[in-house]
C-alpha positions as CSV (number, residue, x, y, z in Angstrom):
1,X,2.3,244.0,-15.4
2,X,-0.9,245.8,-14.6
3,X,-2.0,247.0,-11.2
4,X,-5.4,245.8,-10.3
5,X,-7.4,248.4,-8.3
6,X,-11.1,248.4,-7.4
7,X,-12.0,244.9,-8.5
8,X,-10.2,242.9,-5.8
9,X,-12.6,240.9,-3.7
10,X,-10.8,240.3,-0.4
11,X,-12.7,237.8,1.9
12,X,-11.8,235.7,4.9
13,X,-13.5,232.5,3.8
14,X,-12.8,230.2,0.9
15,X,-14.9,230.8,-2.2
16,X,-14.8,228.1,-4.9
17,X,-14.9,229.7,-8.4
18,X,-16.4,227.9,-11.4
19,X,-14.1,226.3,-14.0
20,X,-13.1,228.3,-17.1
21,X,-12.3,225.4,-19.4
22,X,-14.9,226.3,-21.9
23,X,-14.1,230.1,-21.8
24,X,-10.3,230.0,-21.8
25,X,-7.8,229.2,-24.6
26,X,-8.5,226.0,-26.5
27,X,-5.9,224.1,-28.4
28,X,-5.5,220.8,-30.3
29,X,-1.9,220.5,-29.0
30,X,-1.2,217.5,-26.8
31,X,0.9,219.7,-24.4
32,X,0.9,223.5,-24.2
33,X,2.0,226.4,-22.0
34,X,1.8,230.1,-22.2
35,X,4.3,231.8,-19.8
36,X,4.8,235.5,-18.9
37,X,8.5,236.2,-19.4
38,X,8.9,238.9,-16.7
39,X,7.4,236.9,-13.8
40,X,7.7,233.4,-15.0
41,X,3.9,232.9,-14.3
42,X,2.2,230.2,-16.3
43,X,-0.9,231.9,-17.8
44,X,-2.2,228.8,-19.6
45,X,-1.3,225.1,-19.3
46,X,-2.6,221.9,-21.0
47,X,-0.6,219.0,-19.6
48,X,2.2,221.5,-19.3
49,X,3.8,219.7,-16.4
50,X,3.7,216.3,-18.1
51,X,7.1,215.2,-19.6
52,X,7.0,214.7,-23.4
53,X,9.4,213.9,-26.2
54,X,10.7,217.4,-27.2
55,X,12.4,216.5,-30.6
56,X,14.6,219.4,-31.7
57,X,13.3,221.7,-29.1
58,X,15.8,220.0,-26.8
59,X,18.5,221.7,-28.8
60,X,17.8,224.7,-26.7
61,X,19.6,222.9,-23.8
62,X,22.5,222.1,-26.1
63,X,22.8,225.8,-27.0
64,X,22.6,226.7,-23.3
65,X,25.5,224.4,-22.5
66,X,27.6,225.9,-25.3
67,X,26.9,229.4,-24.2
68,X,27.9,228.6,-20.6
69,X,31.1,227.0,-21.9
70,X,31.8,230.2,-23.9
71,X,31.2,232.4,-21.0
72,X,33.3,230.3,-18.6
73,X,36.2,230.5,-21.1
74,X,36.4,226.8,-21.8
75,X,35.3,227.4,-25.4
76,X,35.5,230.4,-27.7
77,X,33.5,231.5,-30.8
78,X,36.7,231.3,-32.9
79,X,37.6,227.7,-31.8
80,X,37.6,225.3,-34.8
81,X,36.2,221.9,-33.8
82,X,36.8,218.6,-35.6
83,X,33.9,216.9,-37.4
84,X,34.1,213.3,-36.4
85,X,32.8,210.4,-38.6
86,X,30.2,209.7,-35.9
87,X,28.9,213.3,-36.1
88,X,28.9,213.2,-39.9
89,X,27.2,209.8,-40.1
90,X,24.7,210.4,-37.3
91,X,23.8,214.0,-38.0
92,X,25.3,215.0,-41.3
93,X,24.1,214.7,-44.9
94,X,24.5,210.9,-44.7
95,X,21.9,210.7,-41.9
96,X,18.9,212.1,-43.8
97,X,18.1,214.2,-40.8
98,X,18.3,218.0,-40.1
99,X,21.8,218.9,-40.9
100,X,24.3,221.7,-41.3
101,X,26.1,219.7,-44.1
102,X,29.4,219.6,-42.3
103,X,32.0,217.5,-44.1
104,X,33.6,214.5,-42.4
105,X,37.1,215.2,-41.0
106,X,36.7,219.0,-41.6
107,X,36.8,221.7,-38.9
108,X,34.1,224.3,-38.1
109,X,34.2,227.4,-36.0
110,X,32.0,227.4,-32.9
111,X,30.2,230.5,-34.0
112,X,29.2,228.8,-37.2
113,X,28.2,225.7,-35.3
114,X,26.0,227.8,-33.0
115,X,24.1,229.2,-36.0
116,X,23.9,225.7,-37.5
117,X,22.1,224.5,-34.4
118,X,19.9,227.5,-33.9
119,X,18.9,228.4,-37.4
120,X,19.3,225.1,-39.4
121,X,18.7,222.7,-36.5
122,X,21.8,220.8,-37.6
123,X,22.2,217.5,-35.8
124,X,25.8,217.3,-37.0
125,X,26.5,220.7,-35.4
126,X,25.0,219.5,-32.1
127,X,27.2,216.4,-32.0
128,X,30.4,218.3,-32.9
129,X,29.7,220.7,-30.0
130,X,28.7,217.9,-27.7
131,X,31.9,215.9,-28.4
132,X,34.0,219.0,-27.8
133,X,32.4,219.8,-24.4
134,X,31.6,216.3,-23.1
135,X,34.0,214.0,-24.9
136,X,31.1,212.1,-26.3
137,X,27.5,212.8,-27.1
138,X,26.3,210.4,-24.4
139,X,28.5,212.0,-21.8
140,X,27.3,215.5,-22.9
141,X,23.7,214.3,-22.6
142,X,24.3,213.4,-19.0
143,X,25.8,216.8,-18.4
144,X,22.7,218.4,-20.0
145,X,20.4,216.5,-17.6
146,X,22.5,217.4,-14.6
147,X,22.6,221.1,-15.5
148,X,18.9,221.1,-16.3
149,X,18.1,219.8,-12.8
150,X,20.5,222.4,-11.2
151,X,18.4,225.0,-13.0
152,X,15.2,223.6,-11.6
153,X,14.0,221.9,-14.8
154,X,13.2,218.7,-12.9
155,X,11.2,217.0,-15.7
156,X,14.2,217.0,-18.0
157,X,16.2,214.0,-19.1
158,X,18.4,213.9,-22.1
159,X,19.9,210.9,-24.0
160,X,21.4,212.9,-26.8
161,X,22.3,216.5,-27.9
162,X,19.9,216.6,-30.9
163,X,16.4,215.5,-29.8
164,X,16.6,212.3,-31.8
165,X,13.8,210.0,-30.6
166,X,14.8,208.1,-27.5
167,X,12.8,207.0,-24.4
168,X,15.3,208.9,-22.3
169,X,14.7,212.2,-24.1
170,X,11.9,213.9,-22.2
171,X,10.9,217.3,-20.8
172,X,7.7,219.2,-19.9
173,X,6.3,222.2,-21.8
174,X,6.6,224.3,-18.6
175,X,10.3,223.4,-18.3
176,X,10.9,224.2,-22.0
177,X,9.3,227.6,-21.4
178,X,11.5,228.2,-18.4
179,X,14.6,227.1,-20.4
180,X,13.6,229.7,-23.1
181,X,13.3,232.3,-20.3
182,X,16.8,231.5,-19.1
183,X,18.2,231.8,-22.6
184,X,16.6,235.2,-23.1
185,X,17.4,236.6,-19.7
186,X,20.9,235.2,-19.1
187,X,22.4,235.3,-22.6
188,X,21.1,238.5,-24.3
189,X,24.3,238.9,-26.4
190,X,23.4,235.7,-28.2
191,X,19.6,235.9,-28.3
192,X,19.5,237.8,-31.6
193,X,20.7,234.6,-33.4
194,X,17.3,233.0,-32.8
195,X,15.6,235.6,-34.9
196,X,18.0,235.2,-37.9
197,X,16.0,234.1,-40.9
198,X,18.7,232.2,-42.8
199,X,22.2,230.9,-42.7
200,X,24.6,229.8,-45.5
201,X,27.3,227.3,-44.8
202,X,29.4,225.2,-47.2
203,X,27.6,227.0,-50.0
204,X,24.2,225.7,-48.9
205,X,21.6,228.3,-47.9
206,X,19.0,227.2,-45.4
207,X,16.1,228.9,-43.6
208,X,14.9,229.2,-40.1
209,X,11.9,226.9,-39.6
210,X,10.2,229.1,-36.9
211,X,6.8,230.1,-38.5
212,X,6.4,233.2,-36.3
213,X,9.5,235.0,-37.7
214,X,8.4,237.6,-40.3
215,X,4.8,236.8,-39.8
216,X,4.0,237.8,-36.2
217,X,5.2,241.3,-35.2
218,X,7.6,241.1,-32.3
219,X,8.4,237.5,-32.6
220,X,12.2,236.8,-32.2
221,X,12.6,233.1,-31.3
222,X,13.1,230.3,-30.5
223,X,12.9,226.6,-31.8
224,X,10.8,224.1,-33.7
225,X,10.7,220.4,-33.3
226,X,9.3,217.4,-35.1
227,X,9.5,213.6,-34.9
228,X,7.0,210.9,-35.5
229,X,6.7,210.4,-31.8
230,X,6.3,214.0,-30.8
231,X,4.4,215.5,-33.7
232,X,5.1,219.1,-34.6
233,X,6.0,221.5,-31.8
234,X,7.4,225.0,-31.1
235,X,8.9,227.1,-28.4
236,X,8.2,230.7,-29.4
237,X,8.7,234.1,-27.9
238,X,7.5,237.6,-28.9
239,X,7.5,241.1,-27.3
240,X,4.9,243.8,-27.8
241,X,4.4,247.1,-25.9
242,X,7.0,246.0,-23.3
243,X,5.4,242.7,-22.5
244,X,7.0,239.4,-23.6
245,X,5.3,236.0,-23.7
246,X,6.8,232.5,-24.2
247,X,4.6,229.8,-25.8
248,X,5.3,226.1,-26.0
249,X,3.2,223.5,-27.7
250,X,3.7,220.0,-29.1
251,X,1.8,217.2,-30.8
252,X,0.4,219.1,-33.9
253,X,-0.3,216.9,-36.9
254,X,1.4,218.9,-39.7
255,X,3.8,221.8,-40.4
256,X,0.8,223.8,-41.5
257,X,-1.0,223.1,-38.2
258,X,2.0,224.1,-36.3
259,X,2.3,227.5,-38.2
260,X,-1.4,228.2,-37.6
261,X,-1.3,227.3,-33.9
262,X,1.9,229.3,-33.4
263,X,0.3,232.5,-34.6
264,X,-3.0,231.8,-32.8
265,X,-1.5,231.0,-29.5
266,X,1.0,233.9,-29.5
267,X,-1.9,236.3,-30.4
268,X,-3.9,235.0,-27.4
269,X,-0.8,235.1,-25.2
270,X,-0.4,238.8,-25.8
271,X,-4.0,239.9,-26.3
272,X,-6.1,237.7,-24.0
273,X,-3.9,237.3,-20.9
274,X,-2.5,239.9,-18.5
275,X,-0.4,239.7,-15.3
276,X,-2.1,241.7,-12.6
277,X,-0.1,243.1,-9.7
278,X,-2.3,242.5,-6.6
279,X,0.1,243.4,-3.8
280,X,3.6,244.7,-3.4
281,X,5.8,243.1,-0.7
282,X,5.0,244.8,2.6
283,X,1.4,245.8,1.6
284,X,-1.3,245.4,4.3
285,X,-4.3,243.4,3.3
286,X,-7.7,244.8,4.1
287,X,-8.3,242.6,7.1
288,X,-7.1,242.7,10.8
289,X,-6.9,239.4,12.7
290,X,-8.4,239.3,16.2
291,X,-5.9,238.6,19.0
292,X,-6.6,236.7,22.2
293,X,-4.8,237.7,25.4
294,X,-3.1,240.5,23.6
295,X,-2.6,244.1,24.7
296,X,-4.2,245.0,21.3
297,X,-7.4,243.4,20.2
298,X,-6.3,242.8,16.7
299,X,-3.2,242.9,14.4
300,X,-2.7,244.1,10.9
301,X,-1.7,241.5,8.3
302,X,0.7,242.0,5.4
303,X,2.3,240.1,2.6
304,X,6.1,239.6,2.6
305,X,6.4,239.1,-1.2
306,X,5.0,240.6,-4.3
307,X,1.7,238.9,-5.3
308,X,0.5,238.8,-8.9
309,X,-1.9,236.7,-10.9
310,X,-1.7,235.9,-14.6
311,X,-5.2,235.6,-15.9
312,X,-7.3,235.3,-19.0
313,X,-9.2,238.6,-19.3
314,X,-12.5,236.9,-18.8
315,X,-11.4,235.4,-15.5
316,X,-10.6,238.8,-14.0
317,X,-14.1,239.5,-12.9
318,X,-14.2,236.2,-10.9
319,X,-10.9,236.7,-9.2
320,X,-11.1,235.9,-5.5
321,X,-8.4,236.7,-2.9
322,X,-9.0,235.2,0.6
323,X,-7.4,235.6,3.9
324,X,-7.0,232.4,5.8
325,X,-5.9,231.8,9.4
326,X,-6.8,230.0,12.6
327,X,-8.3,232.7,14.8
328,X,-8.2,234.3,17.1
329,X,-4.4,234.5,17.1
330,X,-2.9,234.1,20.5
331,X,-0.5,236.7,22.0
332,X,2.4,237.3,22.2
333,X,2.9,237.9,18.5
334,X,6.1,239.3,16.9
335,X,6.1,241.4,13.7
336,X,7.0,239.1,10.8
337,X,5.5,236.0,12.4
338,X,3.7,233.9,9.7
339,X,0.1,233.8,11.0
340,X,-1.9,232.8,7.9
341,X,-2.1,232.6,4.1
342,X,-3.4,234.7,1.3
343,X,-5.1,232.5,-1.3
344,X,-5.6,233.7,-4.9
345,X,-8.1,231.9,-7.0
346,X,-9.8,232.5,-10.4
347,X,-11.4,230.3,-13.1
348,X,-8.8,228.6,-15.2
349,X,-6.0,229.7,-12.8
350,X,-3.9,227.4,-10.7
351,X,-4.6,228.5,-7.1
352,X,-1.7,230.1,-5.3
353,X,-1.0,230.7,-1.7
354,X,1.3,233.3,-0.1
355,X,2.3,233.7,3.6
356,X,0.6,236.4,5.6
357,X,2.7,237.9,8.4
358,X,1.9,240.1,11.5
359,X,2.6,243.7,10.7
360,X,3.5,244.6,14.3
361,X,4.3,243.2,17.7
362,X,1.4,242.4,20.0
363,X,2.5,241.9,23.6
364,X,0.7,239.5,26.0
365,X,-1.6,241.0,28.6
366,X,-0.4,241.2,32.2
367,X,-1.7,238.8,34.8
368,X,-4.8,240.8,35.7
369,X,-5.6,241.4,32.1
370,X,-5.3,237.7,31.2
371,X,-7.7,236.9,34.1
372,X,-10.2,239.4,32.9
373,X,-9.9,238.2,29.3
374,X,-10.4,234.6,30.4
375,X,-13.5,235.5,32.5
376,X,-14.9,237.4,29.5
377,X,-14.2,234.5,27.2
378,X,-16.0,232.1,29.6
379,X,-19.0,234.4,29.9
380,X,-19.3,234.7,26.1
381,X,-19.0,230.9,25.8
């Protein structure tokens, strides 16, 4: 995060900035999001809040459920799980879909199944894990949906563990990015698996489909997806110089288009966007609000939370921060009272508002002082 000094225009009236559509990032993806990992700020969005069919990118939620089961002790990496005929027929070699090539009525270790899901995108591995945790794939899908909503991923609904096309299998690009952020932040011991380039199981060697791995320096995850309904999509993450970005896009026309867009979008995410630190919690803004009937004529205003803005580098010069309140404020005022808002605007940036609080107490004038203030107010009109 970068501290922004000297270029911050602080005003007390609303300024409307011009749109940056033609100057910001451009993509042919139907849905796309660039997210800053540290803050969770969305730096770029194209229909990023619109639910879409995620294809195999929804396997990230399956993996999260498995990792939480492992950490709760209800599942272990060494557990050997049975491969049901349903799992084999629906997601195995017989299905013609992405598979780990599990054999029907065999048993597989949870650790191998995890790699089968993450690296090979094995539908059979997903179903085996789903049946072990939920009893059935459909019951597990309900658990996935419930857990996603608990985590604030409100656009998510899951009908299966694999991402197989279904009208009930939907999630937004923003929520997929947040899901990736959760996996990276909360499960660091397992995150390295997402960067593994290949995995051999049952004598069959398969390769990670993520086009960023080995091509884009710092890339280390996460998941591709493709169906006829969704097109080609990706959730990717990379870290450079201490900054990590997460990208999500969907709806590309081909595998080659996905690979090209992945590299182009990640380069823009790390080169063209920055998160600027505007205020730290407790900072005073450069504006005092007038006070009526107070023992002091004005009161200092401060923010009660960190304020930052993730911007395209070309939008920085047009950043506008405005102080907004109904004034004058009327005494008495207590320190910490919310008295206004700080509005942050820039071209191509989703306007944000933060509470402004009084920095100190302002007592009400005594009787004679109030009479004098009222007379002065009447004289001034």
